[in-house]
Each structure stands twice: as C-alpha cells, then as structure tokens.
N, C-alpha and C positions, 0 to 999 in steps of 0.2 A: 177171350183171345184177341178179337179185333181191337178192344179197348187197350190192351197191353201194347199191341203193335202201333197204335196211334200215339200212345205216350212215348214209345221209343223213338218214333219218327220226330215228334216234337222236341224230344231231348237232343237228338242228333242234330236237328236243325238249329237249335240254340247254340250247340257246341260249334257248328260250322260258322254261324254268325259271329260268335265270340272270337274264334280263331281268326276270322276274316278281319274283324275290327282291330284285334291286336296286331295282326300283320300289317294292316294299313297304318296304324299308329307308329309301328316300328319303322316302316318305310318313310313316313313323314319325319320321324325323329332322325333317321340316318341321313335323309336328304337335307334336312335343316342343319344338321351338324356339318355335313360336307360343304354346304353353302357358306356357313359361318366360318369354317376353317379356311376355305379358299379365299374368303374376303379378308379375314384377319392376316392371313399369311400369303397374300397375293404376291408380294415382292419375293419372298423366299421361294415360292413355287415357280415363279417366273425365272429366277436365277438358277434353278436346278439344272444341272448339265443334261438331264434326260428330257427336259422340256424343249421341244422344237419351236415353240411360239416365237422366240427371239428371231429365228431365221425368217419366219413368215412375216413378222412385223417389219423387218428390215426391207422387205420387198415392197411394202406399202408406205413406209414412213421414213423420211430423211432424219437420221440421227440428230438430236438437238445439239446446241452449242454449250460449251462449258466456259464460264466466265470467272475471272478473278473478282475479289471483293470490290475493286475499283471499276469494274466493267470491262477490263481488258479481256480479249479473247484468248483462251488457253487451248481450245480445241474446237474445230468446226468442220463441216463438210465443204468441199470445193464444188465447182460447177459440175464436175463429173461424178460427184457422190463420194469421192475419196476423202479420207480424213487428213486434215492438216493441223499442224501445231506451230503457231506463230513464234513461240519462244524456244522452239527446238528442244535441246537437251536440258534446259534449265529446270523445267518442271517434269522431267521424264518419269520419275518414279511415282510421284504423287498424283499426277494426272493420268499416267499410264497409257495404255494402248487398247484399241478396240478389236484387234485381230488375234488369231491364235489362242483363243480362250479368254483374252482380255486381262487387264490388271488395273490397279489404281482406281481413280474415280470413274474412269471409262467403264470398268467392270462393275464397280459398286453401285453406280447410278444408272445402269443400263435400262432398268425398268422405266425410270422417268424419261430418259433420253429417247427411248423407243416407243413412247406413247404420245399421242397428239391430242391436245385439248382445245384446238381452235374451234370456233363456232360451227354449227352444222352447215350453214349456208356456205362457209368457206371450204368445207370438205366437199360439198357438192360441186363447187367451182373447180376444185382440184381434180375431181373425178371427170368433169367435162373436158378439162384440158389434158387429161391422161398423165398427170404428174403426181408425185408422192405428197402426202401430207407432211408439213413441217413438224418435227418432234418438239417436245417441250425442252426448255433451256434450264440449265443449272447455274446458279451463282454460288461460288465457293467462299470460304473465309480467307483464302490465300492473298497475301500482300505481295505484288510483284517486286516492289522495292526491296523488301526484306528477303524475298526468295533470291533475287539477284545478288544481294549482299552475301547471303549464306553460300550461294553457289561459288561466288568469287573467293570467299574466305577459305573454302576447301581447296582451291587451286587444283593441282594435279594429284593431291593425296586421295587415298581411299578412306572412306568413313562416312559419317552422317552428322547432320545438324537438324535439330528440331526447335522451332520457336512457337510458343503458345501464349495466349493472353490469359493471365492469371485469374482474373475475375469471372471469365466466361468459359474457358476451355477451348476457345477458338484456336485452330491451328493456323498460324500466320505464315509459316514457311516450313518446308520439309525437303531436305536435300540429301540424296544418297549418291555416293560415288564409289566405283566408276559408274558413269552415266551412259545413256544410249540415245539414239535418234528414234523417237517413237513412230515417226513416219516410215521408217525402214525396217521395222521389226519383222514383218512377214518375209522380206527378201533376205534378212540376216538370220532367220530362225534356225537354219541348220547349224550355223556357227555357234549360236547360243546354246543349242541343244547338245552338240557334240564336241566342240573345241574350246569354248569359253571356260577358263579355269578360275576366273576372278569372281564368278557369281554376279555378273553385271546386272542381270534382271532382278536380282534380289533387292528389295527395299531394306537397306540396313537400319533405317530408323525404327521400323516396326518388327522386322523379321531377323535382324542381326542379334546374335547372342555373344556377349563378351564378358570376361571377368571385369567387374566394376572397379577393382582396385580401391584406392583410398576414398572414392566417392561413397563407398559403402559405409564409411565412418559416420555418415549422416544417420544411417539405420542404427548403428551402435549407440549413438548419443540418444536417440529416441528411446531405446530400451533402457539405457542407464537412467535417464531422467524419470522414466515410468517406475523404475524400481526404487529410486532414491531421489525424491523431489528436492533434497537439499544439496545434491551433488554439485550444482553450479557454484555453491559457496564453499563446500567442504573438500572437493576433489583436489588432490595434490599428487604429483608424480615427479620423481627425480630421474631424468633421462641421462644415461651414460653412453647412449649410442646403440645399445643392444638390450635384449631382454631374454632371460632364460628361465625355464621351469620344466621339471620332470624330464630333464635331458634334452629338451627341445629349445631352440633359440631362434631369434630373429633380430635383424639389424634395421636401424633407421636408414632411410635413403642416403646413399653415399656415406654411410656411417657417421652422419651428423650427430653431435652431442648437443641436445637441446637444453640440458640442465633442469633447473626447477621450473615446473609448469603447473598452472591451474588448468581447468578444463578448456577455457578459451584458447590458451596458448597451445595446448596439446592438439587441439583441432586445427588451429591456424597453421601450426608447423607440420601438420599431418604426421604426427609422431607415431611410427609403427610400434615402438616399444610400449608407449602408453596405452595404445589401443589393443595390443595383445594382452596386456594386463587387465584392461577393462573387460575384454571379451571373456576371459577366463573367470572373471568374478561374477558374471551375470547368471541369473537363474535360467537354466536351459529350457525348462517347460514354459516359463513366461515368455522367453525370447521367441520360442517357436510359435506361440500364439500371436505375438507381435508381428512376426514375419507373415503370418497368414493375413492379418489385418492390413498389412502393407502390400498385399496382393502377390506375394511370392508363392510359387508352386500352385498357381490357380489362374482363374480367368481375370482378365483386365476389362475395365469398362470402356471398350473400344469396339466399334462395329466392323472394322475391316480386318483382313488377316494379320496376325501377329504371332511372335514366338513367346512361349511361356518362360518367364524367369524362374530360376530355381536356386534354392539354398539347401544343402544337405546338413540339417541340424537335428541331432537326436539327443536324448537325455544322457546317453552314455558316450557321447562324442569324445574322441581322444584329444589330448592336449595339443598335439600337432595340428589336427584338423580344425580345432577351435581357433587356434592362432590364425590359420589361413582364412577361416570365415571372417574373423574380426577385421582383416584388412582387405576383404573383397577378392581373395585369391582362391586357389584350390579348385574345387568343382563348381563354385558359385558362378552363375551366368545371369546376365541381365541385358535387356534391350534398352537402347536410348529412349524409346517411348516410355518405358516403365520408370526409368530414372527421372525423366522429365515430370511424370505424374507425381512422384514423391516430392520432388523439388517444388513443384507448383503448389502442392498442399502445404508445405512449409511456408511458402510465400502468402498463402491465402488463409492464414490463421488455423491451419490444420485440416481444412476442408478441401476435398478434391472435386473440381469441376470436370465432368466427362469431356475428354478431347473430341472435337468434331470438325469436319471439313466442309459440310454442305450447309449453306445458309438459307437458300430459298429456291423455289421452282416457279417458272413462268411459262405461259404458253407463247407461241411464236408472235402473238400480237402484243406481248408485254404485260398481259394480265397476270397478277400474282395468284398462284394456285396453292402454294404451301410454304410454310416457313419452319425452320428448325431452330428451336430456342435453346439457350444454355440450360444444362441439367446438372444438378448437384448429385454427385455419387454418394458422398458421405464423409464423415470425419475419419482421417487416418491417424491423427494424433490430437492431443488437446491443444487448445489455443495457447495455453501457457508454455507448453513444450515447443510449439512452433515459434513463439516469440523469442525464446531463449536460443533456439537454433539460428534464427535470423541474426542475432548478435554475434554468434560464433562465425557464421558465414560472412558477415561483414568484416570480421577480424582477419579472415583469410585474404581479403583484398587489401586491407590497411597495413597488416603486419605479418602476413604469411606467405603462402606460395603463389598468390595471384596478384602480385603488386603491379603487374602490367596495367591493371584496371584501376589503380589507385587514384591517379590524377585526372579524374573525369567529373563532370558536373552531375552526372546521374546516379552516383553512389551505388555501385553494384555490390552484390553479395553472392558468394558461391563456394564451391568446393572443387579442388583439383583431384586428379587421380592418375597414377601410372600403373597400368595393369599388365603384369608379366604374363606372357602366353606361350613362351617356349623355354626349353631347358637352358638356352644360352642367354636368358634374361632379356630378350626383346620385349618391349612393352608398348601398349596402346596409350595414347594421350587423351585424357578425359577432362572435361570441365562441365559443371552444371551450376546454374545460378540464375539470379533475377535482378531486376532494377526497376525503380529505385528501392533501396533497402528499406526505407521508411514507409513507402507506399507502393509495393510492387505492381508493375503493369505487365511486363513480359518476362517469360522464363525461357532461357536458352540452354540447350544441352548439346554438347559437342563431343564426338569421338573421332580421333584421327588414328588410323590403324598403323601400328608398328613404328611410331615416331617418337617414342620416349616419354618424357615428363609432360604432365598437363600444363605446367607453367610455361613451358617452352613452345608448345604448338597449339594446344586446344584453347588456351586463354586468349592469345592474340586473335584467333579465329572468332571467338565469341565477341571480342571487342569490336571487330568489324561490324557484326550484326547489331550490337548495342548502339554503336555510333550511328548506324543508318537509321535506327528507330528514333533515337533522340536528336538526330540532326546535327551530329558533331563530326 
C-alpha cells in the first residue's frame, strides 16, 4: 500500500510539473505574441480611438511640423502650443486639422508627430527646463506651386483636383472645394456639424463619389481590347447621333452625328452611341472580372480614408442598365482618386504605383529617421493595351473633346466626361489625363461639380495645372 501511495504521489507531481511547464510556455507564447503584435501594429493601436495615449503624449511632446516637398511649412505649433497653417485654406483637406478627432495628414501621421526622437541628453535638458520635447517632423510629397495652381484653377467652384507623379505614385497636389480654415475648425465645429449643407469637411478627392460619365469609356476600351486584340484595326461604327436596341435608346451629346468612326475617333469624339454598342457586345463575366482587377467594388491601395467605387454589373444585366454602365452613368460611382489611379496606370505602361503623401520623417535636430519609398501595386492592364489607350487619349486632345490642350509644348493626353446626376440633366465636368503623352510625368484628374461638359470647365482647369508644372 505505501508503495502504491508513493507512486501516485510521484505521478501527481509529474502531472503538476507538466501542467506548470505547459502553462508557463503558454504564458510566454501569449506574451510574445502580444509584444510582437503591439510592435508590428504600433501605429494602428496608437490611432485607435479608444487609446488615450495620444492625449498623454500631447502633454509631454510638442506636435511636430509638417513640411511640403520643398521644405515649406504646412503646419506647425506656435509659441503658445496652438497649431498654425501658413497656407491657410490652400492645403486644408490634404493637411487637415489636429482637433475634433483630426483629419488629413494631421490625423494620419499623428503617431510620428507626437513622438520625439531627439537624443537622450536633449530630453534631459527639456526636463530640467520644464518644457515639452519637440516632436518628430514630417516631409510630404506635396508641391506648393502645383497645389496653389490647382487651388486657383478650381476658383469658386466645388469639386476636386488630384495631381500625381506617374512613375512613383507621389501625390503632388490635392485640392477639394469648398475649403475651410484649418486653424478655425474647433470654433466652427458646431456649424460644420449642424448647419453645413455642402459637406465642406469632406475631402472630395478621396471620399467623393460621382458618376464618372464618359471618363469611364477608358474602362470600356480596356475590356474591349482584352476581348479582341485586333479591335484597334478592325473596329468600325457609323454614328447617326443615336443608338437603339431592345426598345432602349441613347443619344450622343447634343445629338451630334459623328458619322464613320474607327476606335480612335469614337473615343476622341466620346461617342455615346458607339460605346453603348461596345458595352452591349462585351462578355459580361469577363468584364466583371476586369472591373475587379481595376479595383471597383473593393479596396484601393491607399492608406488614408477613401470611398469605394462601385459598378453594378451582373451576367443578366438589362440592356438599359448596360447602356448606362457603358457611359459611366446609372448607379456607377467613382472617386477622383480611383480615376486618377487607373489613368496613371495607363500612363505607366499598365502598372499602378501606390499613391502616397509622406516622404520622410526627421527628428527636431534634422536627423533622418524614416523614408517612404515608391511601391508598385501591380499591373491593371497589359502594356500593349496601355500603349493603345495612350494614343486614343492623345487623339482626344488633338482631334476630340479636349482641344483646349492642343497647342501646348508638353503634348497632353486625356479623356473628358460629362456626368449627369439629376433628372433635369445637370452634369459634373470631368477630365483625367497626363503629360507628356510620349513619356508621362504627371497625371491630373479634375471634377467640377454641376458645371456641364468636361471640355468647357474641367479641361481648362487641368491646363492651369499642366502649365504650372511645365512652366508655361
């Protein structure tokens, strides 16, 4: 009996040791995972609305300065610790504000701006003086000359302009109107919350949703050329000013009769009749897959808040609905940011570079801490199709709906759009394009709300930006 009792005790002791070891290993694993997760996701955890660390850090650290690409100050603290914006309204939406929950770069980069990486001895000196540590500084990709040009080009109209560098994805300018005074957001908050009907604080570049109108014909052409690689040579359409099928009909803008057209002419003329015919001829399953590849109804490769673009296309879509899809109308919605991405990919041999705003991070002494490099998202279309589209988009300038840009040294390419958004046929004015057509450097996307044709309003606005970039 004593022997049996001894064995049971030994067995129980082994089980206790085993359980203790397993529990210890589990605790190590959980702790290790928590440390790893917190390290990898430190910015996301810091930005979480439930995290009070931002408030605590603001008591110890002076928020860092935001700079433009050329070193100009876009946002900084004044002597009293308040936030000042030297350019006022010009950068309002893209730089944003640091109060009332924050927005723009102020919100997106608050982790960097509210951390201080000055040397230890300097922190000791700050402690001895009883002053806050200076936060790290951010240099953006924004170009003040282009930003001012885009801001001026919008005038008093509502809408948006986005300018990106084709080869890198750098955002050079981002303007949304109506604008606001970022230094007065806190005092004007009740107005914006309760009285503002214009959606002033909404960044229309990234969060605006609009029917793309005829700019969507870029997407139609991508699908057509994917289904028929010979369409550039074989496509032909005779435009009588309108198109009818299955009891549904559509007219070209102002009932223009375009006559005999190849694909280049149909695109340059923005012929609704031709593109209604093209849309109805496309394979719906393949087109749906192309829309997914072009980032519709899904996530965009962009890190700040944005609206999702959508196209309702099913295999059993009606003739009426397909006609509307083909010309960027109906329920189709798109942001200027998304349209700029597709246009940039056309300019960049089919490859999309991820748009980004932050270039580098420095401590208060000017020591470089971190850089953000250009990143390739992937191929949205083949290089061959992109090259063909560039020729069509150049024809829009030389012989089509954007001849305002024809007599320039930089040889732009693009696509106009007039997007109806009310029953009484009011329309938004669109343009998206790039220059030079032969070796694209910048991509410009413009929407002016409620102002009619792209050729009349959006194209001249784009020209102001192109002229500023190319020094004309």
